[in-house]
C-alpha positions as CSV (number, residue, x, y, z in Angstrom):
1,M,4.5,1.5,9.1
2,A,6.7,-1.1,9.7
3,N,10.1,-0.5,11.0
4,I,13.0,-2.7,11.7
5,A,14.9,-3.4,15.2
6,V,17.8,-5.7,16.4
7,L,17.5,-7.1,20.0
8,E,21.3,-7.2,21.0
9,R,20.7,-9.7,23.7
10,K,20.1,-12.1,20.8
11,C,22.4,-11.3,18.2
12,D,25.6,-13.0,18.4
13,G,27.0,-11.4,15.1
14,C,26.7,-14.0,12.9
15,G,26.5,-12.0,9.5
16,L,24.2,-14.0,7.8
17,C,21.7,-11.1,7.6
18,L,24.3,-9.2,5.4
19,E,24.8,-11.6,3.3
20,R,20.4,-11.8,2.8
21,C,20.4,-8.0,2.5
22,P,20.0,-6.6,-0.9
23,F,20.8,-3.4,-0.2
24,G,23.4,-3.0,1.7
25,A,22.0,-1.9,4.8
26,I,23.2,-3.6,7.5
27,E,26.5,-3.4,9.3
28,L,28.5,-5.4,12.3
29,K,29.5,-2.9,14.8
30,N,30.9,-4.7,18.2
31,G,30.0,-7.9,17.0
32,L,26.4,-6.6,16.6
33,A,24.1,-5.7,13.8
34,Q,23.4,-2.8,13.1
35,M,20.6,-0.7,10.1
36,N,22.0,2.1,7.9
37,S,20.0,4.6,5.8
38,A,20.1,2.4,2.9
39,C,16.9,-0.1,4.7
40,R,14.0,0.0,2.4
41,N,12.1,-2.1,4.9
42,C,12.4,-5.5,2.4
43,F,12.4,-7.8,5.7
44,S,14.7,-9.8,4.6
45,C,16.9,-9.9,7.1
46,V,14.1,-10.5,9.6
47,K,13.5,-14.2,7.7
48,A,16.9,-14.5,7.7
49,C,18.2,-14.2,11.4
50,P,18.5,-17.9,13.0
51,K,18.2,-16.7,16.4
52,Q,15.2,-14.1,15.9
53,A,17.5,-11.1,17.2
54,I,16.2,-9.3,14.2
55,I,12.3,-7.9,14.8
56,R,9.6,-6.0,12.5
57,L,7.9,-3.1,14.4
58,E,4.6,-2.2,13.9
59,T,3.2,1.4,14.3
60,K,-0.1,2.6,14.2
61,T,-0.5,6.0,11.9
62,A,-4.0,7.9,12.4
63,S,-6.4,7.4,9.5
64,V,-8.0,10.2,7.7
65,D,-11.6,10.5,7.3
66,K,-11.7,9.5,3.7
67,N,-15.4,10.8,3.0
68,A,-13.7,14.5,3.5
69,W,-11.8,14.1,0.7
70,R,-13.7,13.6,-2.6
71,G,-13.5,14.3,-6.6
72,I,-10.4,14.5,-8.4
73,L,-8.1,17.6,-9.5
74,V,-5.9,17.3,-12.5
75,F,-2.9,20.1,-12.5
76,C,-3.0,21.2,-16.2
77,E,0.3,22.1,-17.7
78,V,0.0,25.9,-19.0
79,N,3.7,26.4,-20.3
80,A,5.5,28.8,-23.5
81,G,1.3,30.0,-24.0
82,R,0.6,26.3,-24.8
83,L,-1.5,23.6,-22.9
84,H,0.4,20.7,-22.7
85,P,-1.2,17.6,-23.7
86,V,-0.5,15.7,-20.9
87,S,-3.2,17.5,-19.3
88,L,-5.8,16.4,-21.7
89,E,-4.8,12.6,-21.3
90,L,-4.6,13.2,-17.0
91,I,-8.2,14.5,-17.3
92,G,-10.2,11.4,-19.5
93,K,-8.0,9.1,-17.0
94,A,-9.7,11.1,-14.0
95,L,-13.5,11.2,-15.9
96,E,-12.9,7.0,-16.3
97,L,-12.0,6.8,-12.6
98,A,-14.8,9.1,-11.0
99,K,-17.6,7.7,-13.0
100,P,-18.1,4.9,-10.2
101,L,-17.4,6.8,-7.2
102,D,-19.6,9.2,-8.9
103,Y,-16.9,12.2,-7.8
104,A,-16.4,15.8,-9.8
105,V,-13.1,16.1,-11.9
106,N,-11.8,19.4,-11.6
107,A,-8.8,21.4,-13.3
108,V,-6.4,23.7,-12.4
109,I,-4.0,26.3,-14.1
110,V,-1.8,28.5,-13.3
111,G,0.1,31.5,-15.2
112,K,-0.8,34.3,-17.5
113,K,-3.5,35.0,-20.0
114,L,-5.7,32.0,-19.0
115,D,-8.5,32.4,-20.4
116,Q,-8.7,30.5,-23.9
117,H,-7.0,27.5,-22.2
118,A,-10.1,27.6,-19.6
119,E,-12.7,28.1,-21.8
120,E,-10.9,25.3,-24.0
121,L,-10.5,22.6,-20.9
122,L,-14.4,23.2,-20.7
123,H,-15.1,20.9,-23.7
124,F,-13.3,18.0,-22.2
125,G,-15.7,17.1,-18.9
126,V,-14.6,18.8,-15.9
127,T,-16.7,20.5,-14.0
128,K,-14.8,23.1,-12.8
129,V,-11.4,24.8,-13.8
130,Y,-9.8,26.7,-11.2
131,T,-7.3,29.7,-12.8
132,Y,-4.8,31.5,-11.1
133,D,-3.7,34.3,-13.8
134,A,-1.3,36.7,-12.9
135,D,1.7,38.4,-14.8
136,G,4.2,37.0,-11.6
137,L,3.0,33.6,-12.9
138,E,3.9,33.7,-16.5
139,Y,7.0,31.7,-16.0
140,F,7.1,28.6,-14.1
141,R,8.7,29.3,-10.5
142,A,8.2,26.1,-7.8
143,D,7.1,27.6,-5.0
144,A,4.4,30.1,-6.1
145,Y,3.2,27.5,-8.1
146,A,2.6,24.9,-5.3
147,A,1.4,28.1,-3.4
148,C,-1.2,28.5,-6.2
149,V,-1.9,24.6,-6.3
150,E,-1.8,24.2,-2.5
151,D,-4.4,26.9,-2.2
152,T,-6.9,25.2,-4.5
153,I,-6.5,21.6,-3.0
154,R,-7.5,22.8,0.7
155,L,-10.2,24.6,-0.7
156,M,-11.6,21.7,-2.7
157,K,-10.6,18.8,-0.5
158,P,-9.9,16.6,-3.7
159,S,-9.0,12.7,-2.9
160,V,-7.1,12.7,-5.7
161,V,-4.5,14.9,-7.4
162,L,-2.6,13.9,-11.0
163,V,0.3,15.9,-12.4
164,G,1.9,15.3,-15.7
165,S,5.4,14.0,-15.4
166,T,6.9,16.8,-17.3
167,L,9.9,19.0,-16.3
168,I,7.4,21.1,-14.2
169,G,5.4,18.4,-12.9
170,R,8.1,16.5,-11.6
171,S,9.2,19.9,-9.5
172,L,5.4,20.7,-8.8
173,A,4.3,16.9,-7.7
174,P,7.0,16.3,-4.6
175,R,6.7,20.1,-2.9
176,L,2.8,19.7,-3.0
177,A,3.0,16.4,-1.7
178,T,5.2,17.3,1.2
179,R,3.1,20.4,2.2
180,F,0.2,17.6,2.6
181,R,2.3,15.3,4.4
182,T,1.3,12.1,2.2
183,G,2.1,9.8,-0.4
184,L,3.4,10.3,-4.2
185,T,4.1,8.1,-7.0
186,A,5.8,9.1,-9.6
187,D,5.5,7.8,-13.4
188,C,2.7,5.8,-12.9
189,T,1.9,3.5,-16.0
190,K,-1.9,2.5,-14.2
191,L,-4.4,3.7,-12.0
192,E,-7.5,2.4,-10.4
193,L,-9.7,3.6,-8.2
194,R,-11.4,1.2,-4.9
195,E,-14.5,1.9,-3.8
196,N,-12.9,2.9,-0.4
197,S,-11.6,5.3,-2.4
198,D,-7.7,4.0,-2.2
199,L,-5.7,4.9,-5.3
200,V,-3.8,1.9,-6.5
201,Q,-0.6,3.4,-8.3
202,I,0.8,0.9,-10.4
203,R,4.3,1.8,-11.8
204,P,7.5,-0.2,-12.2
205,A,9.9,-0.5,-9.5
206,F,13.1,-2.3,-8.7
207,G,14.7,-1.3,-11.7
208,G,11.6,-1.8,-13.9
209,N,11.8,-6.1,-12.5
210,I,8.6,-5.9,-11.1
211,M,5.2,-3.9,-11.4
212,A,4.2,-2.6,-7.8
213,Q,0.8,-1.7,-6.6
214,I,1.2,1.3,-4.1
215,V,-1.6,2.4,-2.2
216,T,-2.1,5.9,0.0
217,A,-4.1,4.4,2.8
218,N,-4.0,6.6,5.8
219,T,-3.8,9.8,4.4
220,R,-5.1,12.4,1.4
221,P,-4.7,13.6,-1.0
222,Q,-3.1,10.7,-2.7
223,F,-0.8,12.3,-5.7
224,A,0.5,10.7,-8.7
225,T,2.5,12.0,-11.4
226,V,1.8,9.8,-15.0
227,R,3.9,10.5,-18.2
228,Y,2.6,11.6,-21.8
229,R,1.5,8.9,-23.9
230,V,0.2,6.6,-21.5
231,M,-3.4,7.6,-21.0
232,D,-6.1,8.4,-23.4
233,A,-7.5,11.9,-24.0
234,P,-10.9,12.0,-23.7
235,E,-13.2,13.1,-27.5
236,R,-13.7,16.9,-27.5
237,R,-17.0,18.3,-26.9
238,E,-18.5,20.4,-29.1
239,R,-20.6,22.5,-26.4
240,A,-18.1,23.4,-23.0
241,S,-19.8,22.5,-19.9
242,G,-18.9,23.8,-16.6
243,E,-17.7,26.8,-14.6
244,I,-14.5,28.9,-14.7
245,V,-13.8,29.3,-11.0
246,P,-10.9,32.8,-11.2
247,C,-9.2,32.4,-8.1
248,A,-7.3,35.4,-5.7
249,I,-3.3,34.8,-5.7
250,P,-2.2,33.3,-2.6
251,K,-0.2,35.4,-0.5
252,G,2.9,33.0,-0.4
253,V,3.3,34.1,-4.4
254,Y,4.4,37.2,-3.8
255,E,7.2,36.5,-0.9
256,S,8.7,33.8,-3.6
257,R,12.2,33.7,-3.2
258,I,12.8,32.5,-6.5
259,S,13.1,35.5,-9.3
260,L,13.8,35.3,-13.2
261,I,16.4,36.5,-14.1
262,S,16.6,36.0,-18.2
263,S,14.8,33.0,-20.9
264,K,15.2,31.5,-23.8
265,P,12.8,29.4,-25.6
266,V,13.9,25.9,-27.0
267,P,13.7,25.7,-30.5
268,P,10.7,23.6,-31.5
269,G,11.7,19.9,-32.3
270,K,10.3,17.0,-33.0
271,S,9.8,14.1,-30.3
272,I,9.6,10.4,-30.8
273,S,6.2,10.9,-28.3
274,D,4.7,12.5,-30.8
275,A,5.4,10.0,-33.5
276,E,2.9,8.1,-35.2
277,V,5.2,5.2,-36.7
278,L,8.4,4.3,-35.3
279,V,11.1,2.1,-36.3
280,V,13.5,1.0,-32.9
281,G,16.8,-0.2,-32.9
282,G,18.1,-2.4,-30.1
283,R,21.2,-4.8,-29.0
284,G,20.8,-6.6,-31.9
285,L,22.6,-4.5,-33.7
286,Q,25.9,-5.0,-34.1
287,K,27.6,-1.7,-35.2
288,Q,26.9,1.9,-35.1
289,S,26.2,2.2,-39.1
290,D,23.8,-0.6,-38.9
291,L,21.2,2.3,-37.4
292,E,20.9,3.7,-41.0
293,M,18.5,0.6,-42.1
294,V,16.2,1.8,-39.2
295,K,16.1,5.0,-40.6
296,E,16.2,4.6,-43.7
297,L,12.8,2.1,-42.7
298,A,11.5,4.7,-40.8
299,G,11.7,7.3,-43.6
300,L,10.1,5.1,-46.2
301,L,7.1,4.3,-43.4
302,G,6.6,8.0,-43.1
303,G,7.8,7.6,-39.4
304,D,10.6,8.3,-37.1
305,W,13.4,6.1,-35.8
306,A,14.4,5.5,-32.2
307,V,16.4,3.1,-29.8
308,S,16.5,0.8,-26.3
309,R,19.2,1.5,-23.4
310,P,21.8,-0.4,-24.9
311,L,22.5,2.0,-27.7
312,V,22.4,5.0,-25.7
313,E,25.2,3.5,-23.6
314,K,27.1,2.8,-26.7
315,G,26.9,6.5,-27.8
316,W,25.4,5.8,-30.7
317,A,22.1,7.7,-30.1
318,G,20.7,10.7,-27.6
319,N,18.6,10.3,-24.8
320,E,16.1,11.7,-26.8
321,R,15.9,8.8,-29.0
322,Q,15.5,6.0,-25.9
323,I,12.6,4.7,-25.4
324,G,12.3,3.0,-22.1
325,L,11.9,4.4,-17.8
326,S,15.0,6.8,-18.5
327,G,14.0,7.8,-21.8
328,R,10.8,8.6,-23.3
329,T,7.1,6.7,-23.3
330,V,5.6,6.2,-27.0
331,R,2.2,5.2,-28.6
332,P,2.6,5.3,-32.1
333,R,0.0,3.7,-34.5
334,L,2.8,1.5,-35.6
335,I,6.2,0.1,-33.9
336,I,8.7,-2.0,-35.5
337,T,11.0,-3.0,-32.9
338,C,14.8,-4.6,-34.3
339,G,16.7,-6.4,-31.8
340,V,15.0,-5.3,-29.1
341,S,14.8,-8.5,-26.2
342,G,11.8,-6.4,-25.0
343,A,12.8,-6.1,-20.9
344,I,10.0,-4.7,-19.0
345,Q,11.9,-0.9,-18.2
346,F,11.0,-0.5,-22.4
347,A,8.1,-2.6,-22.8
348,S,6.2,-0.5,-20.2
349,C,7.1,2.4,-22.1
350,M,5.7,1.2,-25.7
351,N,3.4,-1.3,-24.9
352,M,0.1,0.7,-25.5
353,S,1.0,1.3,-29.1
354,G,-1.8,0.9,-31.7
355,Y,0.4,-2.1,-33.6
356,I,3.6,-3.8,-32.2
357,V,5.8,-5.7,-34.9
358,A,8.8,-7.4,-33.3
359,I,11.7,-8.6,-34.7
360,N,14.3,-11.1,-33.1
361,T,16.2,-14.3,-33.0
362,D,15.2,-15.3,-29.9
363,P,11.8,-17.4,-30.1
364,H,11.8,-16.3,-26.6
365,A,12.2,-12.9,-26.2
366,P,10.2,-10.9,-23.7
367,I,9.3,-8.4,-26.6
368,F,7.2,-11.1,-28.2
369,D,4.6,-10.7,-25.1
370,V,4.0,-7.8,-26.2
371,A,3.4,-8.2,-29.9
372,H,0.3,-8.3,-32.2
373,T,3.3,-9.6,-35.0
374,A,6.2,-11.6,-33.9
375,I,8.7,-12.5,-36.6
376,V,11.8,-14.7,-35.4
377,G,14.5,-14.2,-37.4
378,D,17.7,-12.2,-38.1
379,L,16.7,-8.5,-38.6
380,Y,19.8,-8.3,-41.1
381,S,17.9,-10.4,-43.9
382,I,14.6,-9.3,-42.9
383,L,15.0,-5.4,-42.6
384,P,16.8,-5.0,-46.6
385,Q,13.8,-6.7,-48.2
386,L,11.5,-5.1,-46.2
387,I,13.7,-1.8,-47.6
388,R,13.6,-3.1,-50.9
389,S,9.6,-4.0,-51.2
390,L,8.9,-0.2,-50.0
391,R,11.3,1.4,-52.3
392,E,9.4,-0.8,-55.2
393,D,6.1,0.3,-54.1
394,K,7.1,4.2,-54.3
395,K,8.3,3.6,-57.5
């Protein structure tokens, strides 16, 4: 782990480090540079200081015995009696990662009346399914669920723990990582496992401007969360294999400080993440009413419509319609983007779609880097033609 220190005897208060710091993490106090809590250890100031008054300190971290931590554990989310599909996608990725190292892939589920879900998971290649089944676990309580999954981790000692980036997963994973004093990488778009069992966790960083590779080299387990529709679910096997392991409820569950006062089910609704066909409107649309073309084309194709972030910021659509890091990840069989530039924040959340058609007037638009078919042209002439053709075909 690296930290930064200022040698006061060398600092002359020139202020060059303030100019170079991209985070505004340096202040001048009494003519000397000082770091504040905004520092991200990017070391720009170290390189910029002409007096070499800012230095990088290296501290050694005790290494973990990696051979003592083996296998992959997947937290499979059961909510309102339904197994979240991201759980199967995580199992599929875990099986892929585990094969070269001959790791076992196990699952853990927490809730009430879990027998059916546990049996179903055995059709997808897991070795064991650890179940924590109790009346008090019917509804998600962060401390209670964390106590159960912690119990499995201490028993199994997995090298990697995968959790879905759902509302429940985003609350659970940080609590677990804190309990084990280890790292957590959120919203990963790609995962790789090295021969030494280090998990390479790849995700957009710095506002989506770069793809960061993050490794938790000195601690175990390694926690990562992954969004729905990013990974591939495995094929369901006709015959179940593996073992269901009912677990005793940890003491911490009954000491939970959270109690459920009331609950109200959210009415079921469609999500753009589940759409097989999507038509997407972007910044190239000139006015809100032009979204009607996007909606009509989506309807004629039997699909749904979505937008990029600029249209949400304009108030033309809600966040539930947005594709991107601050919206949804999608993976339809067909996606048509209309006037979308294709910044990495958007592209990283749709580039695994089956077939991508992009329409943009800019021949150098980043969206063309991921498109299978690139149409350089004005959406206001292309979309009406597509709509007319589809209307005629339906007559």
